[in-house]
C-alpha positions in Angstrom: -9.9 49.9 -27.9 -7.0 51.6 -26.3 -7.9 51.9 -22.7 -9.0 49.0 -20.6 -10.4 49.1 -17.0 -10.5 45.9 -15.0 -12.6 45.8 -11.8 -11.7 43.2 -9.2 -8.4 41.5 -8.2 -9.6 37.9 -7.8 -8.5 35.2 -10.1 -10.7 36.3 -12.9 -9.3 39.9 -12.6 -5.8 38.5 -12.7 -6.5 36.4 -15.8 -8.1 39.4 -17.5 -5.1 41.6 -16.8 -2.7 39.0 -18.2 -4.8 38.5 -21.4 -4.4 42.2 -22.3 -0.6 42.2 -22.0 1.5 41.8 -25.2 2.8 38.2 -25.7 6.5 37.8 -26.4 9.2 35.1 -26.3 10.7 34.9 -22.8 14.5 34.5 -22.5 14.8 35.6 -18.9 12.0 34.4 -16.6 12.4 37.5 -14.5 11.8 39.8 -17.4 8.7 42.0 -17.6 7.0 43.2 -20.8 8.3 46.7 -21.6 4.9 47.7 -23.1 1.3 46.6 -23.3 -1.0 46.7 -26.2 -3.5 48.7 -24.1 -3.4 51.2 -21.3 -4.7 49.2 -18.4 -6.3 50.5 -15.2 -6.8 47.7 -12.7 -9.2 48.6 -9.8 -9.8 46.7 -6.6 -11.1 47.3 -3.1 -8.5 46.1 -0.6 -11.3 45.8 2.0 -13.0 43.1 -0.1 -11.3 39.8 0.3 -11.2 37.8 -3.0 -12.7 34.4 -2.9 -10.0 31.6 -2.8 -11.8 29.4 -5.2 -10.9 27.6 -8.5 -7.6 26.2 -7.2 -7.4 23.6 -9.9 -6.8 24.3 -13.6 -6.5 22.8 -17.0 -3.4 23.4 -19.1 -4.7 26.8 -20.3 -3.6 28.8 -17.3 -0.1 27.4 -17.5 0.2 28.6 -21.1 -1.1 32.1 -20.2 1.3 32.5 -17.2 4.2 31.4 -19.3 3.5 33.5 -22.3 2.7 36.7 -20.4 5.0 36.4 -17.3 7.6 33.8 -18.2 6.2 31.6 -15.4 8.3 28.4 -14.9 8.4 25.4 -12.7 10.7 27.4 -10.4 7.9 29.9 -9.8 5.3 27.3 -8.9 6.4 27.3 -5.2 5.6 31.0 -5.0 1.9 30.2 -5.3 2.0 26.9 -3.3 1.5 25.1 -6.5 1.7 21.5 -7.6 1.7 19.8 -11.0 -1.7 18.4 -12.0 -1.6 15.4 -14.4 -5.3 15.0 -14.6 -8.5 14.2 -12.6 -9.0 10.9 -10.8 -12.6 9.7 -10.5 -13.6 7.4 -7.7 -17.0 5.7 -7.2 -18.6 7.0 -10.4 -20.5 4.6 -12.6 -19.0 1.1 -12.7 -15.3 1.8 -12.2 -12.7 4.3 -11.1 -10.8 6.1 -13.9 -8.1 8.7 -14.5 -8.8 11.5 -16.9 -5.2 12.2 -17.8 -3.6 15.1 -19.5 -1.0 14.4 -22.2 2.5 13.7 -21.0 3.8 16.8 -22.8 1.3 19.1 -21.0 0.5 19.8 -17.4 -2.0 21.8 -15.5 -1.5 23.0 -11.9 -3.1 23.3 -8.5 -2.5 26.6 -6.8 -3.2 28.8 -3.8 -5.7 31.3 -5.3 -4.8 34.1 -2.8 -1.1 33.7 -3.6 -1.7 33.7 -7.4 -3.6 36.9 -7.0 -0.9 38.6 -5.0 1.9 37.2 -7.3 0.1 38.6 -10.4 -0.4 42.1 -8.9 3.2 42.2 -7.8 4.5 41.3 -11.2 2.3 43.8 -13.0 2.8 46.8 -10.8 5.5 48.3 -13.1 3.3 48.2 -16.2 -0.3 48.3 -15.1 -2.0 51.1 -13.3 -3.3 49.4 -10.1 -5.8 51.5 -8.2 -7.2 50.8 -4.8 -10.7 52.0 -5.1 -14.3 50.7 -5.0 -15.7 51.5 -8.4 -18.5 50.3 -10.7 -18.4 49.9 -14.4 -20.4 53.1 -14.8 -17.8 55.3 -13.2 -14.6 54.4 -15.0 -13.1 56.1 -18.0 -12.2 53.3 -20.5 -13.0 52.0 -23.9 -13.6 48.5 -22.5 -14.5 47.6 -18.9 -14.0 44.1 -17.7 -16.2 43.6 -14.6 -14.8 41.0 -12.3 -16.4 42.4 -9.2 -17.8 39.2 -7.9 -21.0 37.4 -7.3 -24.3 39.3 -8.0 -26.3 40.0 -4.9 -29.3 38.4 -6.5 -29.9 36.1 -9.5 -32.3 38.2 -11.6 -33.8 37.6 -15.1 -30.4 38.8 -16.5 -29.1 35.3 -15.8 -29.7 31.7 -17.0 -30.0 29.2 -14.2 -28.8 25.8 -15.4 -31.7 23.4 -14.9 -29.8 20.2 -14.6 -26.9 20.7 -12.1 -28.0 18.9 -8.9 -25.6 20.4 -6.3 -26.0 23.8 -4.6 -24.0 23.8 -1.4 -20.5 23.1 -0.3 -18.6 22.2 2.9 -14.8 22.8 2.5 -12.1 21.7 4.9 -8.4 22.5 4.7 -6.2 19.5 5.7 -2.6 20.5 6.3 0.3 18.2 5.4 4.1 18.2 5.0 4.0 17.3 1.3 1.5 16.4 -1.4 0.6 12.8 -1.6 -0.9 12.8 -5.2 -0.6 15.0 -8.3 -4.1 15.0 -9.7 -7.4 16.4 -8.6 -9.6 13.7 -6.9 -13.3 13.7 -7.7 -14.9 11.2 -5.3 -18.6 10.3 -5.5 -20.2 10.1 -2.0 -23.7 9.2 -0.8 -24.8 12.9 -0.7 -22.9 14.3 -3.6 -19.2 14.3 -4.5 -15.9 15.5 -2.9 -13.1 17.4 -4.6 -9.5 17.0 -3.3 -7.0 19.6 -4.5 -3.4 18.9 -3.4 -1.2 21.9 -2.7 2.3 22.0 -1.3 1.2 22.5 2.3 -2.5 21.5 2.4 -5.2 19.5 0.7 -8.4 21.3 0.1 -11.4 19.0 0.6 -14.8 20.2 -0.6 -18.0 18.2 -0.3 -20.6 19.4 -2.9 -24.2 18.4 -2.1 -27.9 19.6 -2.5 -29.1 21.3 0.7 -32.7 20.6 -0.3 -32.1 16.9 -0.1 -29.4 16.4 2.5 -28.2 18.4 5.6 -24.9 19.9 6.4 -24.7 17.6 9.5 -25.0 14.5 7.2 -22.2 15.9 5.0 -19.9 16.6 7.9 -20.4 13.1 9.2 -19.8 11.5 5.8 -16.7 13.5 4.9 -14.9 11.9 7.9 -14.5 8.7 5.7 -12.6 10.8 3.2 -10.2 12.0 5.9 -9.7 8.4 7.1 -9.3 6.8 3.6 -6.6 9.2 2.5 -5.0 9.7 5.9 -5.8 13.4 6.1 -5.9 15.5 9.3 -8.8 18.0 9.1 -8.2 21.4 10.6 -10.7 23.9 12.0 -10.2 25.9 8.8 -13.6 25.2 7.2 -16.2 27.0 5.2 -19.8 26.0 4.5 -22.1 27.9 2.1 -25.0 27.6 -0.3 -24.6 28.9 -3.8 -26.4 29.3 -7.1 -25.3 28.0 -10.5 -25.8 30.7 -13.1 -24.4 32.5 -16.2 -25.3 35.9 -17.6 -27.5 36.1 -20.7 -25.6 39.1 -22.0 -22.0 38.9 -20.8 -20.9 41.4 -23.4 -23.0 44.5 -22.9 -21.8 47.5 -24.9 -18.4 48.4 -23.6 -18.7 46.2 -20.5 -17.6 42.6 -20.4 -18.8 40.7 -17.3 -16.4 38.0 -16.2 -15.6 35.7 -13.3 -18.3 35.3 -10.8 -19.8 38.6 -12.0 -20.8 36.6 -15.1 -21.1 32.9 -14.0 -20.7 30.2 -11.5 -20.9 26.5 -12.3 -20.0 23.7 -9.9 -16.2 23.0 -10.1 -16.2 19.5 -11.7 -13.6 19.4 -14.5 -12.2 22.8 -13.5 -14.1 24.9 -16.0 -13.9 28.4 -14.4 -10.5 29.7 -15.7 -11.1 28.3 -19.2 -14.5 30.1 -19.1 -12.9 33.3 -18.0 -10.5 33.2 -21.0 -13.2 32.2 -23.4 -15.3 35.2 -22.5 -12.5 37.6 -23.2 -11.6 35.8 -26.5 -15.2 36.0 -27.7 -15.6 39.6 -26.7 -12.5 40.6 -28.7 -12.3 38.1 -31.5 -16.0 37.7 -32.4 -17.9 40.6 -30.7 -20.9 40.4 -33.1 -21.7 36.9 -31.9 -20.0 36.9 -28.5 -23.1 36.5 -26.3 -24.4 33.7 -28.5 -21.0 32.0 -28.5 -20.5 32.4 -24.7 -24.0 31.0 -23.9 -23.4 28.0 -26.1 -20.0 27.5 -24.3 -21.8 27.3 -20.9 -24.4 24.8 -22.2 -21.5 22.7 -23.4 -19.8 22.9 -19.9 -23.0 21.9 -18.3 -23.3 18.9 -20.6 -19.8 17.6 -19.7 -20.5 18.0 -16.0 -23.8 16.2 -16.3 -22.3 13.3 -18.2 -20.8 12.2 -15.0 -24.1 12.3 -13.1 -25.8 10.4 -15.9 -23.9 7.2 -15.0 -24.8 7.5 -11.3 -22.6 6.1 -8.5 -22.2 3.1 -6.2 -25.0 4.6 -4.0 -28.7 4.3 -4.7 -30.6 7.0 -2.7 -32.6 10.2 -3.1 -29.7 12.4 -4.1 -28.3 9.9 -6.7 -31.8 9.1 -8.2 -32.3 12.9 -8.6 -28.8 13.5 -10.0 -28.8 10.6 -12.4 -32.2 11.5 -13.8 -30.9 15.1 -14.3 -27.8 13.9 -16.0 -29.7 11.7 -18.5 -32.2 14.4 -19.3 -29.3 16.8 -20.0 -27.8 14.4 -22.4 -31.1 13.7 -24.1 -32.0 17.4 -24.5 -28.5 18.6 -25.6 -27.9 20.9 -28.5 -27.7 18.9 -31.8 -24.1 19.8 -32.4 -23.1 18.3 -29.0 -25.0 15.1 -29.7 -23.4 14.9 -33.1 -19.8 15.1 -31.7 -20.5 12.7 -28.9 -22.2 10.2 -31.1 -19.3 10.2 -33.6 -16.7 10.1 -30.8 -18.3 7.2 -29.0 -18.3 5.1 -32.1 -14.6 5.6 -32.9 -12.3 3.0 -31.5 -10.5 4.0 -28.3 -7.4 2.1 -27.2 -5.1 3.3 -24.5 -4.6 6.6 -22.6 -3.9 9.0 -25.5 -6.0 9.2 -28.6 -4.9 10.9 -31.8 -7.5 13.0 -33.6 -10.1 10.5 -34.8 -11.2 10.0 -38.3 -14.6 11.7 -38.0 -13.1 15.3 -37.6 -14.1 16.2 -41.2 -17.7 15.2 -40.5 -18.4 17.8 -37.7 -18.2 21.6 -37.7 -16.7 21.7 -34.2 -14.1 19.4 -32.8 -14.5 20.3 -29.1 -17.2 20.7 -26.5 -16.5 23.7 -24.3 -12.8 23.4 -23.1 -12.7 19.7 -23.9 -10.8 18.5 -26.9 -11.7 15.2 -28.5 -9.1 13.2 -26.7 -10.4 14.5 -23.3 -14.0 13.9 -24.3 -13.1 10.3 -25.3 -11.4 9.6 -22.0 -14.5 10.6 -20.1 -16.8 8.6 -22.4 -14.6 5.5 -22.0 -14.1 6.0 -18.3 -17.8 6.4 -17.6 -18.7 3.5 -19.9 -20.9 5.9 -21.9 -20.0 4.7 -25.4 -22.9 2.2 -25.7 
C-alpha cells in the first residue's frame, strides 16, 4: 500500500492520519516529519461540522501525539487540555473508587474541535488535505480509511450490543476559570450515569440514560444535583440526543477500512473510542487476514468491561437500575470463554494497593488484556467494584 485516502476530519480522521506518518525521535517539538511512509490524501467537507465527542482518553493518544508530532505538555494548552490521572467512580456498587493510571503515565482531556484543527494545521505541509465531499468509491487510493461519521441507519451490516442499557444523552457545558479536578468523573444517578470531563475553561457534563425508561425532563431535573454538588454553573450550551450503540460486522472490507463513528459507537464509559480507532487500524495493517474477527472480539471485550460496572448496580433501586444490573450480570455470565478465564484468574490473585505488577497467572492465559485494559487496570475495576468474590 502506497497511497492512503482518509475521509473525514473528526477525531477518528485525525488519529488515522497520524497513524500513517513515520515515527521518529523528536528533538525539537516544533519539528515536522520530512517524509511519510505513504502518500496521504485527507478529504473532508468543511460544511459538515465534526462531532465534539470523545474528549477524554487513555494514555494511548498521548503516546501517538508525542511520537508523531512531538506533542508536549506545553502544547496541551493549544487544545484546552488537562492531564487525566484516571477515572473516579461515584455511587457505583458499595463504594466510590478511583481507577488510577500509573504515576509514570498520563492521559488527557481535550477540546475535540481544537484537537482536530491542531492536527490539520500541523499536517498541512506533508499531507494533501482536500476540501471535498467524497465517498470511498470515488477516491484513487490503495487503502481508504472511511471516517465519514455515523451511518444514517443501522442495517444488518452492524452488530447491536444487546446489553448496554443507555441510548440517550443530555450534555451541558459548565464554564469555569480553572479545572477543579484532574480525572474524569463517572457518577451513577437515578436514571443512568453522568460523565464530567474537566477542560481548562469548561467542564462537560453528560447524563447518559435510557429514553425508553426515563424522560429528558426527569434527567434535566436530576442533573441539577450534579451542578450543586460540584459547584458548577450550567450554561445554555446544551445538546440532547438519542443514539444507537453499534459496531460494523466487517470493518475491513477490501481496500476500505471503516473507522470512527462510521464503524462503531459504544457509550463513553472508560473512554474506549480512541483506543478502538487505533486498534482497527492496527488490525487492518498488521493482521489483515483475521482483522474482522479480531476487531469484533475487541468490541465484545469493550462491552464486557462497560457492563461490569452495571453488574454491581448503584445506590438506587428503580426500573432503570434493575434493568441495567440484570443486563450487566447477563453480559458477564455469557462472556467469551477467554474473557471469563482472564477475569477469574485475575480476581483470585492478591491485590494490595493502587498499582499491581503483572500477576503470577500470566503464563496460564493466551491473552493478558481485555480490550484496551491491561491486567493492572482490570484488577483496579474488579477491586473497586467488589467483584472479586
